[in-house]
mmCIF file of the N, C-alpha and C atoms, coordinates in Angstrom:
data_MODEL
# 
_entry.id   MODEL 
# 
loop_
_atom_site.group_PDB 
_atom_site.id 
_atom_site.type_symbol 
_atom_site.label_atom_id 
_atom_site.label_alt_id 
_atom_site.label_comp_id 
_atom_site.label_asym_id 
_atom_site.label_entity_id 
_atom_site.label_seq_id 
_atom_site.pdbx_PDB_ins_code 
_atom_site.Cartn_x 
_atom_site.Cartn_y 
_atom_site.Cartn_z 
_atom_site.occupancy 
_atom_site.B_iso_or_equiv 
_atom_site.pdbx_formal_charge 
_atom_site.auth_seq_id 
_atom_site.auth_comp_id 
_atom_site.auth_asym_id 
_atom_site.auth_atom_id 
_atom_site.pdbx_PDB_model_num 
ATOM 1   N N  . UNK A 1 1  ? 18.318 -106.470 -0.078  1.00 0.00 ? 1  UNK A N  1 
ATOM 2   C CA . UNK A 1 1  ? 19.083 -106.048 1.064   1.00 0.00 ? 1  UNK A CA 1 
ATOM 3   C C  . UNK A 1 1  ? 18.775 -104.565 1.278   1.00 0.00 ? 1  UNK A C  1 
ATOM 4   N N  . UNK A 1 2  ? 18.582 -104.218 2.523   1.00 0.00 ? 2  UNK A N  1 
ATOM 5   C CA . UNK A 1 2  ? 18.208 -102.857 2.873   1.00 0.00 ? 2  UNK A CA 1 
ATOM 6   C C  . UNK A 1 2  ? 19.373 -102.171 3.580   1.00 0.00 ? 2  UNK A C  1 
ATOM 7   N N  . UNK A 1 3  ? 19.778 -101.020 3.066   1.00 0.00 ? 3  UNK A N  1 
ATOM 8   C CA . UNK A 1 3  ? 20.917 -100.277 3.619   1.00 0.00 ? 3  UNK A CA 1 
ATOM 9   C C  . UNK A 1 3  ? 20.486 -99.356  4.746   1.00 0.00 ? 3  UNK A C  1 
ATOM 10  N N  . UNK A 1 4  ? 19.940 -99.944  5.811   1.00 0.00 ? 4  UNK A N  1 
ATOM 11  C CA . UNK A 1 4  ? 19.438 -99.139  6.920   1.00 0.00 ? 4  UNK A CA 1 
ATOM 12  C C  . UNK A 1 4  ? 20.550 -98.596  7.809   1.00 0.00 ? 4  UNK A C  1 
ATOM 13  N N  . UNK A 1 5  ? 21.642 -99.325  7.911   1.00 0.00 ? 5  UNK A N  1 
ATOM 14  C CA . UNK A 1 5  ? 22.758 -98.962  8.793   1.00 0.00 ? 5  UNK A CA 1 
ATOM 15  C C  . UNK A 1 5  ? 22.262 -98.718  10.217  1.00 0.00 ? 5  UNK A C  1 
ATOM 16  N N  . UNK A 1 6  ? 21.342 -99.599  10.653  1.00 0.00 ? 6  UNK A N  1 
ATOM 17  C CA . UNK A 1 6  ? 20.790 -99.556  12.018  1.00 0.00 ? 6  UNK A CA 1 
ATOM 18  C C  . UNK A 1 6  ? 20.189 -98.192  12.359  1.00 0.00 ? 6  UNK A C  1 
ATOM 19  N N  . UNK A 1 7  ? 19.652 -97.519  11.328  1.00 0.00 ? 7  UNK A N  1 
ATOM 20  C CA . UNK A 1 7  ? 19.000 -96.239  11.557  1.00 0.00 ? 7  UNK A CA 1 
ATOM 21  C C  . UNK A 1 7  ? 19.910 -95.037  11.585  1.00 0.00 ? 7  UNK A C  1 
ATOM 22  N N  . UNK A 1 8  ? 21.199 -95.227  11.347  1.00 0.00 ? 8  UNK A N  1 
ATOM 23  C CA . UNK A 1 8  ? 22.122 -94.085  11.305  1.00 0.00 ? 8  UNK A CA 1 
ATOM 24  C C  . UNK A 1 8  ? 21.877 -93.280  10.036  1.00 0.00 ? 8  UNK A C  1 
ATOM 25  N N  . UNK A 1 9  ? 22.135 -92.003  10.097  1.00 0.00 ? 9  UNK A N  1 
ATOM 26  C CA . UNK A 1 9  ? 21.863 -91.134  8.960   1.00 0.00 ? 9  UNK A CA 1 
ATOM 27  C C  . UNK A 1 9  ? 23.024 -91.086  7.974   1.00 0.00 ? 9  UNK A C  1 
ATOM 28  N N  . UNK A 1 10 ? 23.635 -92.222  7.757   1.00 0.00 ? 10 UNK A N  1 
ATOM 29  C CA . UNK A 1 10 ? 24.638 -92.374  6.698   1.00 0.00 ? 10 UNK A CA 1 
ATOM 30  C C  . UNK A 1 10 ? 24.534 -93.805  6.171   1.00 0.00 ? 10 UNK A C  1 
ATOM 31  N N  . UNK A 1 11 ? 24.821 -93.946  4.923   1.00 0.00 ? 11 UNK A N  1 
ATOM 32  C CA . UNK A 1 11 ? 24.705 -95.267  4.314   1.00 0.00 ? 11 UNK A CA 1 
ATOM 33  C C  . UNK A 1 11 ? 25.784 -96.198  4.846   1.00 0.00 ? 11 UNK A C  1 
ATOM 34  N N  . UNK A 1 12 ? 25.471 -97.491  4.922   1.00 0.00 ? 12 UNK A N  1 
ATOM 35  C CA . UNK A 1 12 ? 26.502 -98.443  5.333   1.00 0.00 ? 12 UNK A CA 1 
ATOM 36  C C  . UNK A 1 12 ? 27.574 -98.555  4.245   1.00 0.00 ? 12 UNK A C  1 
ATOM 37  N N  . UNK A 1 13 ? 28.772 -98.892  4.650   1.00 0.00 ? 13 UNK A N  1 
ATOM 38  C CA . UNK A 1 13 ? 29.900 -98.983  3.712   1.00 0.00 ? 13 UNK A CA 1 
ATOM 39  C C  . UNK A 1 13 ? 29.633 -99.999  2.604   1.00 0.00 ? 13 UNK A C  1 
ATOM 40  N N  . UNK A 1 14 ? 28.924 -101.083 2.924   1.00 0.00 ? 14 UNK A N  1 
ATOM 41  C CA . UNK A 1 14 ? 28.701 -102.104 1.901   1.00 0.00 ? 14 UNK A CA 1 
ATOM 42  C C  . UNK A 1 14 ? 27.911 -101.554 0.715   1.00 0.00 ? 14 UNK A C  1 
ATOM 43  N N  . UNK A 1 15 ? 27.043 -100.565 0.939   1.00 0.00 ? 15 UNK A N  1 
ATOM 44  C CA . UNK A 1 15 ? 26.285 -99.975  -0.168  1.00 0.00 ? 15 UNK A CA 1 
ATOM 45  C C  . UNK A 1 15 ? 27.239 -99.260  -1.120  1.00 0.00 ? 15 UNK A C  1 
ATOM 46  N N  . UNK A 1 16 ? 28.172 -98.507  -0.571  1.00 0.00 ? 16 UNK A N  1 
ATOM 47  C CA . UNK A 1 16 ? 29.148 -97.813  -1.411  1.00 0.00 ? 16 UNK A CA 1 
ATOM 48  C C  . UNK A 1 16 ? 30.006 -98.820  -2.175  1.00 0.00 ? 16 UNK A C  1 
ATOM 49  N N  . UNK A 1 17 ? 30.372 -99.907  -1.522  1.00 0.00 ? 17 UNK A N  1 
ATOM 50  C CA . UNK A 1 17 ? 31.167 -100.944 -2.183  1.00 0.00 ? 17 UNK A CA 1 
ATOM 51  C C  . UNK A 1 17 ? 30.403 -101.576 -3.340  1.00 0.00 ? 17 UNK A C  1 
ATOM 52  N N  . UNK A 1 18 ? 29.124 -101.860 -3.127  1.00 0.00 ? 18 UNK A N  1 
ATOM 53  C CA . UNK A 1 18 ? 28.299 -102.478 -4.165  1.00 0.00 ? 18 UNK A CA 1 
ATOM 54  C C  . UNK A 1 18 ? 28.106 -101.524 -5.342  1.00 0.00 ? 18 UNK A C  1 
ATOM 55  N N  . UNK A 1 19 ? 27.945 -100.246 -5.053  1.00 0.00 ? 19 UNK A N  1 
ATOM 56  C CA . UNK A 1 19 ? 27.816 -99.269  -6.150  1.00 0.00 ? 19 UNK A CA 1 
ATOM 57  C C  . UNK A 1 19 ? 29.101 -99.201  -6.966  1.00 0.00 ? 19 UNK A C  1 
ATOM 58  N N  . UNK A 1 20 ? 30.225 -99.313  -6.300  1.00 0.00 ? 20 UNK A N  1 
ATOM 59  C CA . UNK A 1 20 ? 31.513 -99.257  -6.987  1.00 0.00 ? 20 UNK A CA 1 
ATOM 60  C C  . UNK A 1 20 ? 31.794 -100.531 -7.777  1.00 0.00 ? 20 UNK A C  1 
ATOM 61  N N  . UNK A 1 21 ? 31.358 -101.669 -7.240  1.00 0.00 ? 21 UNK A N  1 
ATOM 62  C CA . UNK A 1 21 ? 31.584 -102.958 -7.894  1.00 0.00 ? 21 UNK A CA 1 
ATOM 63  C C  . UNK A 1 21 ? 30.371 -103.847 -7.641  1.00 0.00 ? 21 UNK A C  1 
ATOM 64  N N  . UNK A 1 22 ? 29.409 -103.877 -8.587  1.00 0.00 ? 22 UNK A N  1 
ATOM 65  C CA . UNK A 1 22 ? 28.167 -104.603 -8.353  1.00 0.00 ? 22 UNK A CA 1 
ATOM 66  C C  . UNK A 1 22 ? 28.266 -106.124 -8.441  1.00 0.00 ? 22 UNK A C  1 
ATOM 67  N N  . UNK A 1 23 ? 29.421 -106.655 -8.758  1.00 0.00 ? 23 UNK A N  1 
ATOM 68  C CA . UNK A 1 23 ? 29.581 -108.111 -8.749  1.00 0.00 ? 23 UNK A CA 1 
ATOM 69  C C  . UNK A 1 23 ? 30.083 -108.501 -7.368  1.00 0.00 ? 23 UNK A C  1 
ATOM 70  N N  . UNK A 1 24 ? 29.257 -109.238 -6.643  1.00 0.00 ? 24 UNK A N  1 
ATOM 71  C CA . UNK A 1 24 ? 29.559 -109.583 -5.254  1.00 0.00 ? 24 UNK A CA 1 
ATOM 72  C C  . UNK A 1 24 ? 29.521 -111.090 -5.058  1.00 0.00 ? 24 UNK A C  1 
ATOM 73  N N  . UNK A 1 25 ? 30.152 -111.519 -3.990  1.00 0.00 ? 25 UNK A N  1 
ATOM 74  C CA . UNK A 1 25 ? 30.093 -112.934 -3.596  1.00 0.00 ? 25 UNK A CA 1 
ATOM 75  C C  . UNK A 1 25 ? 29.447 -112.988 -2.223  1.00 0.00 ? 25 UNK A C  1 
ATOM 76  N N  . UNK A 1 26 ? 28.460 -113.878 -2.103  1.00 0.00 ? 26 UNK A N  1 
ATOM 77  C CA . UNK A 1 26 ? 27.714 -114.022 -0.859  1.00 0.00 ? 26 UNK A CA 1 
ATOM 78  C C  . UNK A 1 26 ? 27.782 -115.472 -0.417  1.00 0.00 ? 26 UNK A C  1 
ATOM 79  N N  . UNK A 1 27 ? 28.007 -115.646 0.882   1.00 0.00 ? 27 UNK A N  1 
ATOM 80  C CA . UNK A 1 27 ? 28.041 -117.006 1.429   1.00 0.00 ? 27 UNK A CA 1 
ATOM 81  C C  . UNK A 1 27 ? 26.688 -117.318 2.053   1.00 0.00 ? 27 UNK A C  1 
ATOM 82  N N  . UNK A 1 28 ? 26.070 -118.369 1.552   1.00 0.00 ? 28 UNK A N  1 
ATOM 83  C CA . UNK A 1 28 ? 24.782 -118.833 2.066   1.00 0.00 ? 28 UNK A CA 1 
ATOM 84  C C  . UNK A 1 28 ? 24.927 -120.298 2.420   1.00 0.00 ? 28 UNK A C  1 
ATOM 85  N N  . UNK A 1 29 ? 24.655 -120.614 3.682   1.00 0.00 ? 29 UNK A N  1 
ATOM 86  C CA . UNK A 1 29 ? 24.777 -121.996 4.167   1.00 0.00 ? 29 UNK A CA 1 
ATOM 87  C C  . UNK A 1 29 ? 26.144 -122.597 3.844   1.00 0.00 ? 29 UNK A C  1 
ATOM 88  N N  . UNK A 1 30 ? 27.191 -121.794 3.961   1.00 0.00 ? 30 UNK A N  1 
ATOM 89  C CA . UNK A 1 30 ? 28.547 -122.276 3.783   1.00 0.00 ? 30 UNK A CA 1 
ATOM 90  C C  . UNK A 1 30 ? 29.047 -122.293 2.348   1.00 0.00 ? 30 UNK A C  1 
ATOM 91  N N  . UNK A 1 31 ? 28.186 -121.984 1.380   1.00 0.00 ? 31 UNK A N  1 
ATOM 92  C CA . UNK A 1 31 ? 28.589 -121.989 -0.028  1.00 0.00 ? 31 UNK A CA 1 
ATOM 93  C C  . UNK A 1 31 ? 28.641 -120.563 -0.567  1.00 0.00 ? 31 UNK A C  1 
ATOM 94  N N  . UNK A 1 32 ? 29.716 -120.263 -1.304  1.00 0.00 ? 32 UNK A N  1 
ATOM 95  C CA . UNK A 1 32 ? 29.882 -118.944 -1.906  1.00 0.00 ? 32 UNK A CA 1 
ATOM 96  C C  . UNK A 1 32 ? 29.288 -118.935 -3.306  1.00 0.00 ? 32 UNK A C  1 
ATOM 97  N N  . UNK A 1 33 ? 28.539 -117.878 -3.616  1.00 0.00 ? 33 UNK A N  1 
ATOM 98  C CA . UNK A 1 33 ? 27.934 -117.719 -4.927  1.00 0.00 ? 33 UNK A CA 1 
ATOM 99  C C  . UNK A 1 33 ? 28.110 -116.268 -5.371  1.00 0.00 ? 33 UNK A C  1 
ATOM 100 N N  . UNK A 1 34 ? 28.326 -116.076 -6.672  1.00 0.00 ? 34 UNK A N  1 
ATOM 101 C CA . UNK A 1 34 ? 28.462 -114.727 -7.229  1.00 0.00 ? 34 UNK A CA 1 
ATOM 102 C C  . UNK A 1 34 ? 27.101 -114.174 -7.619  1.00 0.00 ? 34 UNK A C  1 
ATOM 103 N N  . UNK A 1 35 ? 26.927 -112.893 -7.340  1.00 0.00 ? 35 UNK A N  1 
ATOM 104 C CA . UNK A 1 35 ? 25.678 -112.198 -7.649  1.00 0.00 ? 35 UNK A CA 1 
ATOM 105 C C  . UNK A 1 35 ? 25.989 -110.857 -8.285  1.00 0.00 ? 35 UNK A C  1 
ATOM 106 N N  . UNK A 1 36 ? 25.028 -110.364 -9.055  1.00 0.00 ? 36 UNK A N  1 
ATOM 107 C CA . UNK A 1 36 ? 25.058 -108.997 -9.568  1.00 0.00 ? 36 UNK A CA 1 
ATOM 108 C C  . UNK A 1 36 ? 24.112 -108.184 -8.698  1.00 0.00 ? 36 UNK A C  1 
ATOM 109 N N  . UNK A 1 37 ? 24.608 -107.107 -8.150  1.00 0.00 ? 37 UNK A N  1 
ATOM 110 C CA . UNK A 1 37 ? 23.807 -106.252 -7.282  1.00 0.00 ? 37 UNK A CA 1 
ATOM 111 C C  . UNK A 1 37 ? 23.205 -105.116 -8.105  1.00 0.00 ? 37 UNK A C  1 
ATOM 112 N N  . UNK A 1 38 ? 21.915 -104.888 -7.906  1.00 0.00 ? 38 UNK A N  1 
ATOM 113 C CA . UNK A 1 38 ? 21.205 -103.833 -8.622  1.00 0.00 ? 38 UNK A CA 1 
ATOM 114 C C  . UNK A 1 38 ? 20.451 -102.996 -7.601  1.00 0.00 ? 38 UNK A C  1 
ATOM 115 N N  . UNK A 1 39 ? 20.665 -101.686 -7.636  1.00 0.00 ? 39 UNK A N  1 
ATOM 116 C CA . UNK A 1 39 ? 19.942 -100.808 -6.726  1.00 0.00 ? 39 UNK A CA 1 
ATOM 117 C C  . UNK A 1 39 ? 18.537 -100.557 -7.275  1.00 0.00 ? 39 UNK A C  1 
ATOM 118 N N  . UNK A 1 40 ? 17.545 -100.737 -6.435  1.00 0.00 ? 40 UNK A N  1 
ATOM 119 C CA . UNK A 1 40 ? 16.145 -100.561 -6.823  1.00 0.00 ? 40 UNK A CA 1 
ATOM 120 C C  . UNK A 1 40 ? 15.797 -99.071  -6.776  1.00 0.00 ? 40 UNK A C  1 
ATOM 121 N N  . UNK A 1 41 ? 15.109 -98.620  -7.788  1.00 0.00 ? 41 UNK A N  1 
ATOM 122 C CA . UNK A 1 41 ? 14.739 -97.199  -7.892  1.00 0.00 ? 41 UNK A CA 1 
ATOM 123 C C  . UNK A 1 41 ? 13.223 -97.051  -8.003  1.00 0.00 ? 41 UNK A C  1 
ATOM 124 N N  . UNK A 1 42 ? 12.745 -95.851  -7.775  1.00 0.00 ? 42 UNK A N  1 
ATOM 125 C CA . UNK A 1 42 ? 11.363 -95.396  -8.020  1.00 0.00 ? 42 UNK A CA 1 
ATOM 126 C C  . UNK A 1 42 ? 10.293 -96.302  -7.436  1.00 0.00 ? 42 UNK A C  1 
ATOM 127 N N  . UNK A 1 43 ? 9.267  -96.619  -8.226  1.00 0.00 ? 43 UNK A N  1 
ATOM 128 C CA . UNK A 1 43 ? 8.083  -97.316  -7.740  1.00 0.00 ? 43 UNK A CA 1 
ATOM 129 C C  . UNK A 1 43 ? 8.364  -98.643  -7.063  1.00 0.00 ? 43 UNK A C  1 
ATOM 130 N N  . UNK A 1 44 ? 9.240  -99.438  -7.621  1.00 0.00 ? 44 UNK A N  1 
ATOM 131 C CA . UNK A 1 44 ? 9.575  -100.723 -7.002  1.00 0.00 ? 44 UNK A CA 1 
ATOM 132 C C  . UNK A 1 44 ? 10.195 -100.518 -5.630  1.00 0.00 ? 44 UNK A C  1 
ATOM 133 N N  . UNK A 1 45 ? 10.965 -99.466  -5.489  1.00 0.00 ? 45 UNK A N  1 
ATOM 134 C CA . UNK A 1 45 ? 11.612 -99.183  -4.216  1.00 0.00 ? 45 UNK A CA 1 
ATOM 135 C C  . UNK A 1 45 ? 10.569 -98.938  -3.132  1.00 0.00 ? 45 UNK A C  1 
ATOM 136 N N  . UNK A 1 46 ? 9.545  -98.144  -3.430  1.00 0.00 ? 46 UNK A N  1 
ATOM 137 C CA . UNK A 1 46 ? 8.504  -97.857  -2.450  1.00 0.00 ? 46 UNK A CA 1 
ATOM 138 C C  . UNK A 1 46 ? 7.749  -99.124  -2.057  1.00 0.00 ? 46 UNK A C  1 
ATOM 139 N N  . UNK A 1 47 ? 7.423  -99.951  -3.028  1.00 0.00 ? 47 UNK A N  1 
ATOM 140 C CA . UNK A 1 47 ? 6.716  -101.197 -2.759  1.00 0.00 ? 47 UNK A CA 1 
ATOM 141 C C  . UNK A 1 47 ? 7.543  -102.117 -1.857  1.00 0.00 ? 47 UNK A C  1 
ATOM 142 N N  . UNK A 1 48 ? 8.821  -102.255 -2.167  1.00 0.00 ? 48 UNK A N  1 
ATOM 143 C CA . UNK A 1 48 ? 9.684  -103.127 -1.372  1.00 0.00 ? 48 UNK A CA 1 
ATOM 144 C C  . UNK A 1 48 ? 9.922  -102.557 0.027   1.00 0.00 ? 48 UNK A C  1 
ATOM 145 N N  . UNK A 1 49 ? 10.064 -101.239 0.126   1.00 0.00 ? 49 UNK A N  1 
ATOM 146 C CA . UNK A 1 49 ? 10.266 -100.618 1.435   1.00 0.00 ? 49 UNK A CA 1 
ATOM 147 C C  . UNK A 1 49 ? 9.034  -100.849 2.312   1.00 0.00 ? 49 UNK A C  1 
ATOM 148 N N  . UNK A 1 50 ? 7.832  -100.693 1.732   1.00 0.00 ? 50 UNK A N  1 
ATOM 149 C CA . UNK A 1 50 ? 6.608  -100.933 2.492   1.00 0.00 ? 50 UNK A CA 1 
ATOM 150 C C  . UNK A 1 50 ? 6.504  -102.388 2.936   1.00 0.00 ? 50 UNK A C  1 
ATOM 151 N N  . UNK A 1 51 ? 6.941  -103.316 2.101   1.00 0.00 ? 51 UNK A N  1 
ATOM 152 C CA . UNK A 1 51 ? 6.950  -104.734 2.482   1.00 0.00 ? 51 UNK A CA 1 
ATOM 153 C C  . UNK A 1 51 ? 7.948  -104.974 3.609   1.00 0.00 ? 51 UNK A C  1 
ATOM 154 N N  . UNK A 1 52 ? 9.078  -104.281 3.561   1.00 0.00 ? 52 UNK A N  1 
ATOM 155 C CA . UNK A 1 52 ? 10.078 -104.429 4.629   1.00 0.00 ? 52 UNK A CA 1 
ATOM 156 C C  . UNK A 1 52 ? 9.529  -103.923 5.953   1.00 0.00 ? 52 UNK A C  1 
ATOM 157 N N  . UNK A 1 53 ? 8.812  -102.805 5.919   1.00 0.00 ? 53 UNK A N  1 
ATOM 158 C CA . UNK A 1 53 ? 8.214  -102.272 7.144   1.00 0.00 ? 53 UNK A CA 1 
ATOM 159 C C  . UNK A 1 53 ? 7.160  -103.237 7.685   1.00 0.00 ? 53 UNK A C  1 
ATOM 160 N N  . UNK A 1 54 ? 6.376  -103.847 6.796   1.00 0.00 ? 54 UNK A N  1 
ATOM 161 C CA . UNK A 1 54 ? 5.358  -104.809 7.230   1.00 0.00 ? 54 UNK A CA 1 
ATOM 162 C C  . UNK A 1 54 ? 6.010  -106.010 7.920   1.00 0.00 ? 54 UNK A C  1 
ATOM 163 N N  . UNK A 1 55 ? 7.162  -106.437 7.406   1.00 0.00 ? 55 UNK A N  1 
ATOM 164 C CA . UNK A 1 55 ? 7.861  -107.594 7.987   1.00 0.00 ? 55 UNK A CA 1 
ATOM 165 C C  . UNK A 1 55 ? 8.703  -107.213 9.201   1.00 0.00 ? 55 UNK A C  1 
ATOM 166 N N  . UNK A 1 56 ? 9.182  -105.972 9.243   1.00 0.00 ? 56 UNK A N  1 
ATOM 167 C CA . UNK A 1 56 ? 10.061 -105.488 10.318  1.00 0.00 ? 56 UNK A CA 1 
ATOM 168 C C  . UNK A 1 56 ? 9.576  -104.111 10.763  1.00 0.00 ? 56 UNK A C  1 
ATOM 169 N N  . UNK A 1 57 ? 8.541  -104.041 11.602  1.00 0.00 ? 57 UNK A N  1 
ATOM 170 C CA . UNK A 1 57 ? 7.976  -102.744 11.982  1.00 0.00 ? 57 UNK A CA 1 
ATOM 171 C C  . UNK A 1 57 ? 8.985  -101.769 12.586  1.00 0.00 ? 57 UNK A C  1 
ATOM 172 N N  . UNK A 1 58 ? 10.087 -102.257 13.119  1.00 0.00 ? 58 UNK A N  1 
ATOM 173 C CA . UNK A 1 58 ? 11.109 -101.380 13.676  1.00 0.00 ? 58 UNK A CA 1 
ATOM 174 C C  . UNK A 1 58 ? 11.717 -100.442 12.646  1.00 0.00 ? 58 UNK A C  1 
ATOM 175 N N  . UNK A 1 59 ? 11.628 -100.806 11.361  1.00 0.00 ? 59 UNK A N  1 
ATOM 176 C CA . UNK A 1 59 ? 12.137 -99.923  10.313  1.00 0.00 ? 59 UNK A CA 1 
ATOM 177 C C  . UNK A 1 59 ? 11.409 -98.580  10.332  1.00 0.00 ? 59 UNK A C  1 
ATOM 178 N N  . UNK A 1 60 ? 10.151 -98.571  10.782  1.00 0.00 ? 60 UNK A N  1 
ATOM 179 C CA . UNK A 1 60 ? 9.420  -97.311  10.893  1.00 0.00 ? 60 UNK A CA 1 
ATOM 180 C C  . UNK A 1 60 ? 10.131 -96.337  11.813  1.00 0.00 ? 60 UNK A C  1 
ATOM 181 N N  . UNK A 1 61 ? 10.765 -96.853  12.866  1.00 0.00 ? 61 UNK A N  1 
ATOM 182 C CA . UNK A 1 61 ? 11.493 -95.990  13.797  1.00 0.00 ? 61 UNK A CA 1 
ATOM 183 C C  . UNK A 1 61 ? 12.654 -95.279  13.103  1.00 0.00 ? 61 UNK A C  1 
ATOM 184 N N  . UNK A 1 62 ? 13.269 -95.952  12.127  1.00 0.00 ? 62 UNK A N  1 
ATOM 185 C CA . UNK A 1 62 ? 14.388 -95.339  11.413  1.00 0.00 ? 62 UNK A CA 1 
ATOM 186 C C  . UNK A 1 62 ? 13.941 -94.083  10.676  1.00 0.00 ? 62 UNK A C  1 
ATOM 187 N N  . UNK A 1 63 ? 12.726 -94.092  10.171  1.00 0.00 ? 63 UNK A N  1 
ATOM 188 C CA . UNK A 1 63 ? 12.239 -92.958  9.384   1.00 0.00 ? 63 UNK A CA 1 
ATOM 189 C C  . UNK A 1 63 ? 12.128 -91.685  10.205  1.00 0.00 ? 63 UNK A C  1 
ATOM 190 N N  . UNK A 1 64 ? 12.056 -91.835  11.522  1.00 0.00 ? 64 UNK A N  1 
ATOM 191 C CA . UNK A 1 64 ? 11.942 -90.659  12.403  1.00 0.00 ? 64 UNK A CA 1 
ATOM 192 C C  . UNK A 1 64 ? 13.237 -89.853  12.452  1.00 0.00 ? 64 UNK A C  1 
ATOM 193 N N  . UNK A 1 65 ? 14.366 -90.511  12.211  1.00 0.00 ? 65 UNK A N  1 
ATOM 194 C CA . UNK A 1 65 ? 15.655 -89.827  12.341  1.00 0.00 ? 65 UNK A CA 1 
ATOM 195 C C  . UNK A 1 65 ? 16.411 -89.679  11.022  1.00 0.00 ? 65 UNK A C  1 
ATOM 196 N N  . UNK A 1 66 ? 16.024 -90.428  10.001  1.00 0.00 ? 66 UNK A N  1 
ATOM 197 C CA . UNK A 1 66 ? 16.767 -90.399  8.741   1.00 0.00 ? 66 UNK A CA 1 
ATOM 198 C C  . UNK A 1 66 ? 16.369 -89.218  7.870   1.00 0.00 ? 66 UNK A C  1 
ATOM 199 N N  . UNK A 1 67 ? 17.376 -88.587  7.270   1.00 0.00 ? 67 UNK A N  1 
ATOM 200 C CA . UNK A 1 67 ? 17.108 -87.570  6.262   1.00 0.00 ? 67 UNK A CA 1 
ATOM 201 C C  . UNK A 1 67 ? 17.420 -88.117  4.871   1.00 0.00 ? 67 UNK A C  1 
ATOM 202 N N  . UNK A 1 68 ? 17.874 -89.356  4.820   1.00 0.00 ? 68 UNK A N  1 
ATOM 203 C CA . UNK A 1 68 ? 18.235 -89.997  3.556   1.00 0.00 ? 68 UNK A CA 1 
ATOM 204 C C  . UNK A 1 68 ? 17.207 -91.077  3.218   1.00 0.00 ? 68 UNK A C  1 
ATOM 205 N N  . UNK A 1 69 ? 17.198 -91.470  1.992   1.00 0.00 ? 69 UNK A N  1 
ATOM 206 C CA . UNK A 1 69 ? 16.394 -92.603  1.556   1.00 0.00 ? 69 UNK A CA 1 
ATOM 207 C C  . UNK A 1 69 ? 17.210 -93.869  1.788   1.00 0.00 ? 69 UNK A C  1 
ATOM 208 N N  . UNK A 1 70 ? 16.578 -94.898  2.299   1.00 0.00 ? 70 UNK A N  1 
ATOM 209 C CA . UNK A 1 70 ? 17.284 -96.163  2.545   1.00 0.00 ? 70 UNK A CA 1 
ATOM 210 C C  . UNK A 1 70 ? 17.451 -96.888  1.207   1.00 0.00 ? 70 UNK A C  1 
ATOM 211 N N  . UNK A 1 71 ? 18.686 -97.162  0.803   1.00 0.00 ? 71 UNK A N  1 
ATOM 212 C CA . UNK A 1 71 ? 18.888 -97.884  -0.456  1.00 0.00 ? 71 UNK A CA 1 
ATOM 213 C C  . UNK A 1 71 ? 18.452 -99.345  -0.323  1.00 0.00 ? 71 UNK A C  1 
ATOM 214 N N  . UNK A 1 72 ? 17.876 -99.836  -1.404  1.00 0.00 ? 72 UNK A N  1 
ATOM 215 C CA . UNK A 1 72 ? 17.478 -101.242 -1.473  1.00 0.00 ? 72 UNK A CA 1 
ATOM 216 C C  . UNK A 1 72 ? 18.264 -101.862 -2.619  1.00 0.00 ? 72 UNK A C  1 
ATOM 217 N N  . UNK A 1 73 ? 18.982 -102.917 -2.301  1.00 0.00 ? 73 UNK A N  1 
ATOM 218 C CA . UNK A 1 73 ? 19.830 -103.592 -3.276  1.00 0.00 ? 73 UNK A CA 1 
ATOM 219 C C  . UNK A 1 73 ? 19.283 -104.996 -3.496  1.00 0.00 ? 73 UNK A C  1 
ATOM 220 N N  . UNK A 1 74 ? 19.033 -105.323 -4.760  1.00 0.00 ? 74 UNK A N  1 
ATOM 221 C CA . UNK A 1 74 ? 18.543 -106.651 -5.107  1.00 0.00 ? 74 UNK A CA 1 
ATOM 222 C C  . UNK A 1 74 ? 19.701 -107.441 -5.714  1.00 0.00 ? 74 UNK A C  1 
ATOM 223 N N  . UNK A 1 75 ? 19.792 -108.701 -5.337  1.00 0.00 ? 75 UNK A N  1 
ATOM 224 C CA . UNK A 1 75 ? 20.860 -109.560 -5.840  1.00 0.00 ? 75 UNK A CA 1 
ATOM 225 C C  . UNK A 1 75 ? 20.306 -110.532 -6.864  1.00 0.00 ? 75 UNK A C  1 
ATOM 226 N N  . UNK A 1 76 ? 21.008 -110.624 -8.001  1.00 0.00 ? 76 UNK A N  1 
ATOM 227 C CA . UNK A 1 76 ? 20.649 -111.574 -9.048  1.00 0.00 ? 76 UNK A CA 1 
ATOM 228 C C  . UNK A 1 76 ? 21.836 -112.519 -9.247  1.00 0.00 ? 76 UNK A C  1 
ATOM 229 N N  . UNK A 1 77 ? 21.581 -113.820 -9.345  1.00 0.00 ? 77 UNK A N  1 
ATOM 230 C CA . UNK A 1 77 ? 22.707 -114.738 -9.586  1.00 0.00 ? 77 UNK A CA 1 
ATOM 231 C C  . UNK A 1 77 ? 23.489 -114.333 -10.823 1.00 0.00 ? 77 UNK A C  1 
ATOM 232 N N  . UNK A 1 78 ? 24.802 -114.300 -10.691 1.00 0.00 ? 78 UNK A N  1 
ATOM 233 C CA . UNK A 1 78 ? 25.669 -113.962 -11.827 1.00 0.00 ? 78 UNK A CA 1 
ATOM 234 C C  . UNK A 1 78 ? 25.680 -115.113 -12.809 1.00 0.00 ? 78 UNK A C  1 
ATOM 235 N N  . UNK A 1 79 ? 25.729 -114.758 -14.059 1.00 0.00 ? 79 UNK A N  1 
ATOM 236 C CA . UNK A 1 79 ? 25.742 -115.795 -15.104 1.00 0.00 ? 79 UNK A CA 1 
ATOM 237 C C  . UNK A 1 79 ? 27.157 -116.028 -15.580 1.00 0.00 ? 79 UNK A C  1 
# 
């Protein structure tokens, strides 16, 4: 999940919530499942961000106005 906040220069509230409590519940196709949220750092972050830009070229436009790094949150099924 990418915390772009539609290109605004502040993080979306959900990123702050996930940092405060990384155990989240997500509804997919009507079913709720628990996940552990992990913020991606360093080299993996750059690789994933570049893949996101390749899939969504509009993300490049965000870089023109952002002074922050876009957080990338990976979800792992909770055990």
